[in-house]
N, C-alpha and C positions, 0 to 999 in steps of 0.2 A: 311599939310595934316593931316587927322585923320588916325592913324596907329595902328594896333594891332601887338604886338610881343608876340607870345607864347614862353614860356621859357625865358622871358625877364629878369628874376632875375638870370639867369645862367651866366657862364663865358663869352661866346661870346655874348649872348643876352644882358647882361647889358652894354657892351661896345657899342653895336649897339644902345641901348636906349640913351646912352650919346650923340652919334652923332645926333640922330633924335631930341633930345631935344635942342641941340645946334643950329640946323637949324630952330627951331621954330615950329616943328610939335606938334600935340596933340597926346600923346602916351598912349596907354592902354597896360598893361602887364598882361598876363594870365600865372600864374605860381603856382604850388602847393607846391613849396619850398622843394621838395624831394631832389633835388641836387642843385637847385638854392638857393641863400642866400639873406635874406633881407638886409644884409649889402651892397650888391652890388648896390642896388637902393635906400638905405635910404636917400641919399642926394637929391632925387627927391620927396620924400613924402611931401605932402602939396603944391606942385607946382600946379597951376590951370590947367596946360596942361598935368598933369601926373595922371594916375590912375592905381592902382595895384589891380587885382582880384586874390585872393588866392583860386584857384580852378583848376580842371584838364581838359585837353583836352578830357578826356573820358566822360565829362559831356556835352552831345550834346546840351542841351538847352542853357547852358551858352555860348558854342562856337557859336551857331547860333546867339545869341543876340549880342555878341561882334563883330563878323564878319559883321553883318548887319550894325552896326554903324561905321564901318571903311571903308576907301577907299583902303588901301593896307594892306596886311597881310604878315608878316614875320613869318614863321612857324619854330621855332627852338626848341620847346619842344620835348624832347625824353628821353628815358633811355640811359645814356651815361656811359662810363667807362668800360673797359674790365672786371674788377673784378666784377662789378655789373651784367654784362651780364652772366658771368659764374656762379655767386652765385644764380641768380634768373632769368633764361631765360624766364620763363612763363610771368612774369610781364613785362619784356622788350619787348617781342613780342606783348603783348596786347597794351602797350602804343604806341609803334612805328607804329603798323599797324592800330589798331582801332582808335587811336588818330588822325593820319594823314588822315584817311578816313573821320573822322568827320570834320576836318578843310577844306579839299577839297570839300566835299559835300556842306558845308555852303558857301564856296567861289563860287561854281558853282550856288547855289541857288540865291545868291545876286550879282553875277557877279563882284567879286572883284579880282584884281590882287594878286597873291600869289607867294612868293619866298619860296621854300622848301629846308630845310637844309638836305642834305644827307651826306655821309661819304666816305672816301677812303676805308673803310672796305668793300664796295661793290665789290672791285676788288679781295677780298679774299687773297689767298696766291700766286697769280701770281707773277712770278719773272721778267716779262717783264719790261724794263725800257727804256724810261719813259712810264707811263701808260696814254693812251689817252682815251677819253670819250667813244669811240665805241669799245674798246678792250673787248675780252672775259673775263668772270669771271672764277676764278679757286678756288673751295672750297673743303674743307675736308668733311668727312662723317657727316651725320646728327647727329650722336651720340656725336659729339664734339660740346658742346653748344656755343663755341666761334663763330661758323659760323651762329648761329641763328640771331645774330645782323646783319651780312652782308645780310642775306636773308630778314630780316624785312625791312631794308633800301631799298633793291632792290624792294620789293613789294611797298613801298612808291613811288618809282620812277615810277613803272608801273601804279599806280593810277594817278600820276601827268600827265604822258603821255596820259593816257586814257581820262582824262578831257581836256587836251590841244587839243586832236584830235577833241573834240567837241567845240573848240573855246575858252576855258578858258585861259586867259593870265597867264600862270604858268611857272616858271623858277626853275630848279633844280641845286643845288650847292653841289659839293662833297668837303668837307673840309679835309685838310691834316694837322694833328697835330698842331693845334693852341696852342699858349702859350702866356704868358704875365702877367701883373698885374691881381690879383684876381684868379690866378690858385689855385686849391686845389686838393688833391689827390683822392677825390671821384667824379671826373668829368673829363672835358677836362684838358689837360696839366699834366696828371698823372706822367709821367716819369720825366718831368722837375721839377714839384713840389716836387717830392720825392728826387731828387738829390740836389736841393737847400736846402731843409729842412735838409738833412743829412750833407751837407757841412757846413751850418751855425752853426750847433750844434756839429760839429767835430765828427760825426758818420760815419761809413763806408758807402760809396756810393754803394748801392746794384744793380748790373747789372744782369739782368735775362739772363740765358743761357750763351753763350760764348761771348756775346757783339758784335759780328760781324754783327748782323742784322742792316740794315740801315733804316733811316727815313729822312724825310725832314720837318723841323720845320718852321712854319709860325707865325710871330708875330701877335697878335690879331688885331692890327691896320690895317695891310694889309688884314686880313680876312674880317674885317668890310667894308673896302673900296670895296672889291669885292662884298659883299652883296648889298651895295648901288648901285654900277654900274649895277648889275643884275636887280635891280628894276627900273632903269631909262632907260635902252637901250631896245627899242621896239623889235629889231631884236633878242634879247635873248629869247623871249617868245617861249615856246614849246621845249626848248633845255636844255641840261645838261652841266655844266662847272666844271672843276677842279679849286679849289681855294686853293692856297698854295704857298709854296716856292719850287723851284726845285733844291736847293743846298743840296746835299746828305751828311750825316754823319753817322758813326757807333754809336751805343748806347754807346759803350765803350769810343769812342772819345768825345762824348757828356759829359759823366761823367768827363773826364779829363778837358774839357773846363770849366764846371761849377766849378770844384775844383779850377782851376786857377783863374777864375774871382772872386770867393768868397774868394780867399786868404786863402783856407782851407788846413789843414794838414791831412785831412781824407784820409784813404786808399780806394782803389776800391776793392770791394768784389764781387765775382761771386756767384750767387744763382741759383740753378736749378729751372726750371719752376714749377716742381711738388711741390716744397716747398712753393710756393706762390699760385698757381692756382689749385693744385691737380694733380692727375695722368693723366687724360685725357684732355690734352690741346695742341693746336697747335699754333705756331706763324708764321708770314710771314717774310721771310728773307730780303725782300727788297721792298721799296715802294717809287717811285719817280713820281711826276705828270708831265704830258705833259701840258704845259701852252699855247701852240700855239693858241688853239681855244679861250681861255679867252683873250689873247692879241689881237687877230684879231677882235673879235666881241665886247667884253666888254671894250677893252682898258685897261685891267688889267695887272699889273706887280708888283710883290712884291718889296718893297723899303728898308725894314729894314733888314740889315745883321744880321746873327745869333748872332755873338759876341756882337753887339750893343744891340740887343733885350734881350739877356740873362742878360747883365749888367743892363738894365732898370728893368728887372724882379727881379733880385737879390736885387737891391736897394729898390724896393717896399717891398720885403719879409723881409728885415732888419727892416722895419718900422712896420711890423705886426707880431703878435705872433702866431706861429704855435701851435695848440692844438690837442692832440690825443683824438679821440672819444672813446666811450665805446667799439666800435668794433675794435679799434686799427688802425683806419684810421686817416688821417691828415686833418685838416681844418685850416683856418686862421682867426684871430680876430684882430681888430685894438688895 
């Protein structure tokens, strides 16, 4: 098929591109490389079935042209990473809302199936576990910029539902903490990337807060498998699905596990949220996906255990050099 992947040079997007190329699709990536990295797709450059367009989903003319020439659209482009959202909420809201509206409008104009990447952030700070797709959202005050990301992704979902109500074949996926090779600190996989970098360099593993907050981490191969299933199962159209792993771990225990697997002597150090994010920041104490709907309709179930996935990720990170940017964030280079 002819496939468009917005954000295809990003962490999850580039792994999706690999799978699409492996199965013989013609793949076009639209990415402005703000958080995506050319290194993630460099091995496809020059291939006759691959094209990279370095532009933004905010460019409506480019989006229209690329959607028209595709058969299926995977919309993964977004402002990602809690630090980026807190640092520049205006840009994040604009990209996530206006950009997604551009993609959906084009998909509706040319009647293309579209898979929309949303986020577990939509649930806000709800402590219900597990979180099912029709659960209520629980958010903090609008003065806390962290929740602007949750709201922007929820608006994306409302757009998708509105177009689906008019017949557009659209599927929404809420990702839960993807990690794996190609992680970097300024995008998806932030906490895992930070812990691995610190462990491999024998630096203290910095745990925000008291470390008792829990998350469920999903290897990117499992995430991509869920994306592809969503694009293939007709019954999924017009619906939203959690895509992740439902095995829960505290952030403190995650740090200890990374330290063990990396064979590091680093100590674990607790850091107050305000020292990293500033005074006005809220975190969610618990986040566990209910995967029953994804299992029933998509046939999706995660296969890679956390310990195995972290071992693979650490091995990849050993082969790549972490580099600190001028802003003090981490990226990786071969």
